[in-house]
A tleap script that builds the chain and sets N, CA, C and O, in Angstrom:
source leaprc.protein.ff14SB
mol = sequence {
  NMET PRO ASN ILE LYS SER ALA GLU LYS ARG
  MET ASN VAL ALA ALA LYS SER ARG LEU ARG
  ASN ARG SER VAL LYS SER LYS ILE SER THR
  ASN ILE LYS LYS PHE LYS THR ALA VAL ALA
  ASN LYS ASP VAL GLU THR ALA ASP ALA GLN
  PHE LYS GLU VAL VAL SER LEU LEU ASP SER
  ALA SER GLN GLU ASN VAL ILE HIE LYS ASN
  ASN ALA SER LYS LYS GLN ALA HIE PHE ALA
  LYS MET LEU GLN SER VAL LYS CGLU
}
set mol.1.N position { 18.003 79.588 70.216 }
set mol.1.CA position { 16.709 79.402 70.330 }
set mol.1.C position { 16.297 80.782 69.488 }
set mol.1.O position { 16.967 81.808 69.367 }
set mol.2.N position { 15.157 80.520 69.020 }
set mol.2.CA position { 14.615 82.181 68.542 }
set mol.2.C position { 13.880 83.135 69.264 }
set mol.2.O position { 13.054 82.890 70.143 }
set mol.3.N position { 14.371 84.704 68.667 }
set mol.3.CA position { 14.165 85.609 69.346 }
set mol.3.C position { 12.660 85.682 68.726 }
set mol.3.O position { 11.951 86.021 69.675 }
set mol.4.N position { 11.949 85.539 67.713 }
set mol.4.CA position { 11.044 85.953 67.379 }
set mol.4.C position { 9.331 84.969 67.317 }
set mol.4.O position { 9.086 83.779 67.519 }
set mol.5.N position { 8.897 85.543 67.136 }
set mol.5.CA position { 7.617 84.509 67.262 }
set mol.5.C position { 7.902 83.996 66.238 }
set mol.5.O position { 8.814 83.186 66.402 }
set mol.6.N position { 7.472 84.088 64.964 }
set mol.6.CA position { 7.371 83.533 63.392 }
set mol.6.C position { 8.631 82.116 63.636 }
set mol.6.O position { 8.367 80.929 63.443 }
set mol.7.N position { 9.831 82.604 64.044 }
set mol.7.CA position { 10.702 81.673 64.251 }
set mol.7.C position { 10.507 80.355 64.646 }
set mol.7.O position { 10.663 79.268 64.091 }
set mol.8.N position { 9.964 80.876 66.216 }
set mol.8.CA position { 9.513 80.024 67.021 }
set mol.8.C position { 8.646 78.979 66.203 }
set mol.8.O position { 8.901 77.776 66.256 }
set mol.9.N position { 7.658 79.473 65.479 }
set mol.9.CA position { 6.403 78.823 65.516 }
set mol.9.C position { 7.427 77.759 64.145 }
set mol.9.O position { 7.792 76.598 64.332 }
set mol.10.N position { 7.607 78.334 63.242 }
set mol.10.CA position { 8.299 77.765 62.367 }
set mol.10.C position { 8.957 76.536 62.673 }
set mol.10.O position { 8.817 75.526 61.983 }
set mol.11.N position { 9.994 76.630 64.152 }
set mol.11.CA position { 10.725 75.700 65.010 }
set mol.11.C position { 9.822 74.462 64.900 }
set mol.11.O position { 10.082 73.528 64.141 }
set mol.12.N position { 8.597 74.516 65.812 }
set mol.12.CA position { 7.881 73.455 66.219 }
set mol.12.C position { 6.919 72.769 64.789 }
set mol.12.O position { 6.322 71.707 64.613 }
set mol.13.N position { 7.130 73.884 64.029 }
set mol.13.CA position { 6.414 73.263 62.555 }
set mol.13.C position { 7.281 72.365 61.657 }
set mol.13.O position { 6.889 71.668 60.721 }
set mol.14.N position { 8.639 72.527 62.157 }
set mol.14.CA position { 9.411 72.100 61.338 }
set mol.14.C position { 9.769 70.307 62.535 }
set mol.14.O position { 9.858 69.187 62.032 }
set mol.15.N position { 9.902 70.617 64.143 }
set mol.15.CA position { 10.055 69.378 64.586 }
set mol.15.C position { 8.650 68.218 64.339 }
set mol.15.O position { 8.646 67.029 64.660 }
set mol.16.N position { 7.767 68.826 63.820 }
set mol.16.CA position { 6.465 68.201 63.400 }
set mol.16.C position { 6.987 67.040 62.800 }
set mol.16.O position { 7.066 65.850 63.105 }
set mol.17.N position { 7.530 68.198 61.255 }
set mol.17.CA position { 7.772 67.443 60.243 }
set mol.17.C position { 8.233 66.674 60.399 }
set mol.17.O position { 7.882 65.524 60.135 }
set mol.18.N position { 9.320 67.087 60.953 }
set mol.18.CA position { 10.934 65.673 61.045 }
set mol.18.C position { 10.676 64.420 61.538 }
set mol.18.O position { 11.264 63.378 61.250 }
set mol.19.N position { 9.120 64.692 62.832 }
set mol.19.CA position { 8.261 63.631 63.298 }
set mol.19.C position { 8.196 62.438 62.397 }
set mol.19.O position { 8.693 61.312 62.372 }
set mol.20.N position { 6.950 63.523 61.285 }
set mol.20.CA position { 6.266 62.608 60.860 }
set mol.20.C position { 7.020 61.784 59.292 }
set mol.20.O position { 6.452 60.859 58.713 }
set mol.21.N position { 8.266 62.333 58.877 }
set mol.21.CA position { 9.184 62.384 57.266 }
set mol.21.C position { 9.756 61.126 58.323 }
set mol.21.O position { 9.103 60.136 57.993 }
set mol.22.N position { 10.426 60.854 59.127 }
set mol.22.CA position { 10.735 59.823 59.789 }
set mol.22.C position { 10.187 58.199 60.000 }
set mol.22.O position { 10.547 57.112 59.549 }
set mol.23.N position { 9.238 58.608 60.836 }
set mol.23.CA position { 8.265 57.677 60.874 }
set mol.23.C position { 7.821 57.463 59.385 }
set mol.23.O position { 7.659 56.256 59.207 }
set mol.24.N position { 7.543 58.246 58.158 }
set mol.24.CA position { 7.106 57.428 56.621 }
set mol.24.C position { 8.032 56.504 56.237 }
set mol.24.O position { 7.868 55.383 55.757 }
set mol.25.N position { 9.405 57.338 56.606 }
set mol.25.CA position { 10.473 56.698 56.161 }
set mol.25.C position { 10.977 55.402 56.477 }
set mol.25.O position { 11.314 54.547 55.657 }
set mol.26.N position { 11.003 55.324 57.551 }
set mol.26.CA position { 11.121 53.926 58.611 }
set mol.26.C position { 10.305 52.912 58.506 }
set mol.26.O position { 10.641 51.806 58.931 }
set mol.27.N position { 8.426 53.253 57.595 }
set mol.27.CA position { 7.692 52.291 57.817 }
set mol.27.C position { 8.226 51.852 55.845 }
set mol.27.O position { 8.700 50.784 55.456 }
set mol.28.N position { 7.894 53.189 54.936 }
set mol.28.CA position { 8.646 52.358 53.314 }
set mol.28.C position { 10.283 50.990 53.771 }
set mol.28.O position { 10.512 49.798 53.566 }
set mol.29.N position { 10.783 51.808 54.242 }
set mol.29.CA position { 11.864 50.992 55.038 }
set mol.29.C position { 11.866 49.535 55.116 }
set mol.29.O position { 12.528 48.651 54.573 }
set mol.30.N position { 10.524 49.580 56.310 }
set mol.30.CA position { 10.770 48.505 56.665 }
set mol.30.C position { 10.026 47.217 55.447 }
set mol.30.O position { 10.262 46.032 55.217 }
set mol.31.N position { 8.934 48.369 54.837 }
set mol.31.CA position { 8.356 47.358 54.103 }
set mol.31.C position { 9.099 46.650 52.587 }
set mol.31.O position { 8.837 45.568 52.061 }
set mol.32.N position { 9.789 47.386 52.288 }
set mol.32.CA position { 10.395 47.201 51.157 }
set mol.32.C position { 11.761 45.861 51.832 }
set mol.32.O position { 12.287 45.059 51.060 }
set mol.33.N position { 12.031 45.905 53.081 }
set mol.33.CA position { 13.226 45.086 53.513 }
set mol.33.C position { 12.189 43.789 53.128 }
set mol.33.O position { 12.585 42.929 52.341 }
set mol.34.N position { 10.924 43.718 53.699 }
set mol.34.CA position { 9.784 42.630 53.592 }
set mol.34.C position { 9.559 41.824 52.751 }
set mol.34.O position { 9.271 40.628 52.745 }
set mol.35.N position { 9.854 43.257 51.377 }
set mol.35.CA position { 9.922 42.614 50.004 }
set mol.35.C position { 10.207 42.130 48.893 }
set mol.35.O position { 9.737 41.591 47.892 }
set mol.36.N position { 11.868 42.774 49.762 }
set mol.36.CA position { 13.081 42.146 49.158 }
set mol.36.C position { 12.999 40.039 49.511 }
set mol.36.O position { 13.020 39.174 48.635 }
set mol.37.N position { 12.923 39.846 50.824 }
set mol.37.CA position { 13.057 38.690 51.839 }
set mol.37.C position { 11.806 38.198 51.032 }
set mol.37.O position { 12.344 37.356 50.313 }
set mol.38.N position { 10.772 38.190 50.770 }
set mol.38.CA position { 9.652 37.687 49.761 }
set mol.38.C position { 10.155 37.196 48.696 }
set mol.38.O position { 10.147 35.972 48.557 }
set mol.39.N position { 10.900 38.325 47.354 }
set mol.39.CA position { 11.788 37.874 46.152 }
set mol.39.C position { 12.445 36.744 46.809 }
set mol.39.O position { 11.850 35.670 46.898 }
set mol.40.N position { 13.841 36.927 47.362 }
set mol.40.CA position { 14.672 36.607 48.021 }
set mol.40.C position { 14.415 35.081 48.313 }
set mol.40.O position { 15.318 34.303 48.004 }
set mol.41.N position { 13.322 34.610 48.851 }
set mol.41.CA position { 12.823 33.194 49.054 }
set mol.41.C position { 11.880 32.961 47.587 }
set mol.41.O position { 11.795 31.753 47.365 }
set mol.42.N position { 11.145 33.810 46.520 }
set mol.42.CA position { 10.917 33.140 45.717 }
set mol.42.C position { 9.480 32.847 46.031 }
set mol.42.O position { 8.839 31.936 45.508 }
set mol.43.N position { 8.934 33.857 47.102 }
set mol.43.CA position { 7.596 33.353 47.196 }
set mol.43.C position { 6.865 34.633 47.077 }
set mol.43.O position { 6.873 35.579 47.865 }
set mol.44.N position { 5.743 34.402 45.085 }
set mol.44.CA position { 5.391 35.207 44.576 }
set mol.44.C position { 4.274 35.668 44.891 }
set mol.44.O position { 3.878 36.697 44.343 }
set mol.45.N position { 3.268 34.810 46.143 }
set mol.45.CA position { 2.278 35.838 46.744 }
set mol.45.C position { 2.655 36.880 47.390 }
set mol.45.O position { 2.393 38.030 47.040 }
set mol.46.N position { 3.389 36.518 48.523 }
set mol.46.CA position { 3.348 37.271 49.514 }
set mol.46.C position { 4.494 38.572 49.166 }
set mol.46.O position { 4.502 39.483 49.994 }
set mol.47.N position { 5.527 38.695 47.887 }
set mol.47.CA position { 6.238 39.541 47.250 }
set mol.47.C position { 5.508 40.465 46.043 }
set mol.47.O position { 6.053 41.466 45.576 }
set mol.48.N position { 3.853 39.845 45.502 }
set mol.48.CA position { 3.087 40.327 44.576 }
set mol.48.C position { 2.488 41.678 45.613 }
set mol.48.O position { 2.293 42.867 45.361 }
set mol.49.N position { 2.312 40.834 46.895 }
set mol.49.CA position { 1.231 41.655 48.169 }
set mol.49.C position { 2.113 43.113 49.091 }
set mol.49.O position { 1.628 44.054 49.720 }
set mol.50.N position { 3.286 42.807 48.854 }
set mol.50.CA position { 4.464 43.688 49.469 }
set mol.50.C position { 4.536 44.496 48.432 }
set mol.50.O position { 4.326 45.672 48.727 }
set mol.51.N position { 4.762 44.278 47.292 }
set mol.51.CA position { 4.989 45.485 46.517 }
set mol.51.C position { 4.008 46.462 45.948 }
set mol.51.O position { 4.459 47.488 45.439 }
set mol.52.N position { 2.465 46.217 45.982 }
set mol.52.CA position { 1.204 46.657 46.408 }
set mol.52.C position { 1.345 47.394 47.261 }
set mol.52.O position { 0.556 48.337 47.323 }
set mol.53.N position { 2.602 47.243 48.448 }
set mol.53.CA position { 2.169 48.062 49.638 }
set mol.53.C position { 3.198 49.366 49.400 }
set mol.53.O position { 3.097 50.572 49.627 }
set mol.54.N position { 4.222 48.521 48.836 }
set mol.54.CA position { 5.397 49.352 48.299 }
set mol.54.C position { 5.448 50.207 47.837 }
set mol.54.O position { 6.081 51.163 48.286 }
set mol.55.N position { 4.619 50.225 46.433 }
set mol.55.CA position { 4.019 51.294 45.700 }
set mol.55.C position { 3.050 52.668 46.489 }
set mol.55.O position { 3.256 53.878 46.391 }
set mol.56.N position { 2.084 52.021 47.180 }
set mol.56.CA position { 1.305 52.714 47.624 }
set mol.56.C position { 2.085 53.570 48.719 }
set mol.56.O position { 1.555 54.681 48.704 }
set mol.57.N position { 2.876 53.550 49.449 }
set mol.57.CA position { 3.510 54.005 50.401 }
set mol.57.C position { 4.902 54.685 49.639 }
set mol.57.O position { 5.399 55.666 50.192 }
set mol.58.N position { 5.202 54.437 49.032 }
set mol.58.CA position { 5.864 54.820 47.703 }
set mol.58.C position { 5.105 56.692 46.973 }
set mol.58.O position { 5.624 57.808 47.000 }
set mol.59.N position { 4.004 56.310 46.523 }
set mol.59.CA position { 3.366 56.989 46.042 }
set mol.59.C position { 2.694 58.130 46.914 }
set mol.59.O position { 2.591 59.272 46.468 }
set mol.60.N position { 2.349 57.859 47.875 }
set mol.60.CA position { 1.892 59.014 49.460 }
set mol.60.C position { 2.871 59.540 50.053 }
set mol.60.O position { 2.675 60.453 50.855 }
set mol.61.N position { 3.983 59.127 49.812 }
set mol.61.CA position { 4.985 59.551 50.302 }
set mol.61.C position { 6.006 60.459 49.558 }
set mol.61.O position { 7.060 60.765 50.116 }
set mol.62.N position { 5.685 60.922 48.215 }
set mol.62.CA position { 5.988 61.543 47.141 }
set mol.62.C position { 4.955 62.427 46.880 }
set mol.62.O position { 5.329 63.398 46.222 }
set mol.63.N position { 3.312 62.413 47.292 }
set mol.63.CA position { 2.872 63.469 47.328 }
set mol.63.C position { 2.876 64.261 48.619 }
set mol.63.O position { 2.483 65.424 48.535 }
set mol.64.N position { 3.296 63.764 49.908 }
set mol.64.CA position { 3.373 64.538 51.122 }
set mol.64.C position { 4.554 65.202 50.659 }
set mol.64.O position { 4.731 66.304 51.179 }
set mol.65.N position { 5.342 64.863 49.891 }
set mol.65.CA position { 6.826 65.740 49.880 }
set mol.65.C position { 7.590 65.609 50.705 }
set mol.65.O position { 8.227 66.561 51.156 }
set mol.66.N position { 7.760 64.022 51.238 }
set mol.66.CA position { 8.579 63.246 52.191 }
set mol.66.C position { 9.728 62.937 51.490 }
set mol.66.O position { 10.750 63.367 52.024 }
set mol.67.N position { 9.952 62.030 49.960 }
set mol.67.CA position { 10.867 61.871 49.230 }
set mol.67.C position { 9.982 62.307 47.926 }
set mol.67.O position { 8.772 62.378 47.710 }
set mol.68.N position { 11.381 62.613 47.017 }
set mol.68.CA position { 11.168 62.747 45.554 }
set mol.68.C position { 10.200 62.327 44.883 }
set mol.68.O position { 9.695 61.290 45.314 }
set mol.69.N position { 9.645 62.876 43.745 }
set mol.69.CA position { 8.733 61.986 43.316 }
set mol.69.C position { 9.144 61.510 41.900 }
set mol.69.O position { 8.345 60.889 41.199 }
set mol.70.N position { 10.839 61.912 41.344 }
set mol.70.CA position { 11.380 60.781 40.562 }
set mol.70.C position { 12.315 59.260 41.509 }
set mol.70.O position { 12.655 58.130 41.155 }
set mol.71.N position { 12.411 59.936 42.611 }
set mol.71.CA position { 13.262 58.910 43.894 }
set mol.71.C position { 11.403 57.653 43.559 }
set mol.71.O position { 11.195 56.660 42.862 }
set mol.72.N position { 10.762 58.263 44.252 }
set mol.72.CA position { 10.034 57.045 44.058 }
set mol.72.C position { 9.376 56.487 42.465 }
set mol.72.O position { 9.006 55.336 42.229 }
set mol.73.N position { 9.371 56.848 42.166 }
set mol.73.CA position { 9.163 56.220 40.122 }
set mol.73.C position { 10.544 55.194 40.603 }
set mol.73.O position { 10.470 54.023 40.975 }
set mol.74.N position { 11.483 55.830 40.499 }
set mol.74.CA position { 12.512 54.907 40.619 }
set mol.74.C position { 12.807 53.735 41.126 }
set mol.74.O position { 13.340 52.769 40.579 }
set mol.75.N position { 12.335 53.904 42.480 }
set mol.75.CA position { 12.272 52.781 43.671 }
set mol.75.C position { 10.755 51.172 42.449 }
set mol.75.O position { 10.506 50.005 42.146 }
set mol.76.N position { 10.398 52.580 42.363 }
set mol.76.CA position { 8.754 51.673 41.697 }
set mol.76.C position { 8.649 50.677 40.422 }
set mol.76.O position { 8.074 49.613 40.192 }
set mol.77.N position { 9.893 51.971 39.379 }
set mol.77.CA position { 10.542 50.786 38.387 }
set mol.77.C position { 11.386 49.319 39.107 }
set mol.77.O position { 10.806 48.247 39.283 }
set mol.78.N position { 12.990 49.601 39.485 }
set mol.78.CA position { 12.782 48.754 40.127 }
set mol.78.C position { 12.425 47.569 40.774 }
set mol.78.O position { 12.699 46.439 40.369 }
set mol.79.N position { 11.881 47.819 41.671 }
set mol.79.CA position { 10.801 46.752 42.035 }
set mol.79.C position { 10.240 45.988 41.514 }
set mol.79.O position { 10.205 44.806 41.857 }
set mol.80.N position { 9.637 46.494 40.515 }
set mol.80.CA position { 8.743 45.977 39.564 }
set mol.80.C position { 9.102 45.136 38.428 }
set mol.80.O position { 8.230 44.481 37.857 }
set mol.81.N position { 10.761 45.095 37.924 }
set mol.81.CA position { 11.576 44.228 37.704 }
set mol.81.C position { 11.584 43.611 38.705 }
set mol.81.O position { 10.916 42.613 38.436 }
set mol.82.N position { 11.979 43.524 39.939 }
set mol.82.CA position { 12.442 41.856 40.652 }
set mol.82.C position { 11.407 41.373 40.585 }
set mol.82.O position { 11.367 40.289 40.002 }
set mol.83.N position { 9.885 42.038 41.239 }
set mol.83.CA position { 9.035 41.043 40.730 }
set mol.83.C position { 9.026 40.849 39.466 }
set mol.83.O position { 9.901 40.018 39.222 }
set mol.84.N position { 8.404 41.233 38.353 }
set mol.84.CA position { 8.597 40.098 37.246 }
set mol.84.C position { 9.636 39.007 36.957 }
set mol.84.O position { 9.466 37.941 36.366 }
set mol.85.N position { 11.095 39.669 37.678 }
set mol.85.CA position { 12.378 37.982 37.464 }
set mol.85.C position { 11.761 37.032 38.427 }
set mol.85.O position { 12.268 35.914 38.329 }
set mol.86.N position { 10.708 37.134 39.439 }
set mol.86.CA position { 10.565 36.326 40.693 }
set mol.86.C position { 9.492 35.103 39.980 }
set mol.86.O position { 9.548 33.894 40.206 }
set mol.87.N position { 8.378 35.921 38.930 }
set mol.87.CA position { 7.274 35.588 38.439 }
set mol.87.C position { 7.564 34.871 37.329 }
set mol.87.O position { 6.801 33.954 37.024 }
set mol.88.N position { 8.602 35.124 36.603 }
set mol.88.CA position { 9.091 33.929 35.522 }
set mol.88.C position { 9.622 32.393 36.227 }
set mol.88.O position { 9.993 31.474 35.497 }
savepdb mol mol.pdb
quit
């Protein structure tokens, strides 16, 4: 337990950030699973909609520093390639 007031505040801020980050990562993970399921079933319309949702979530997470921007970019490129393979 911190003895200094500023350390207590930082602990509270870190706890809030941890909860927010966990929530965002969970939402991303869930939508990625839905996208991969749609790709596996070769459902182009659902996959396209899920792709847009996943890209949006990854962009916002990288802007909020929940994940690194290069990580988000790499995942987006990978999912775009998956989507393109289904469309062909």
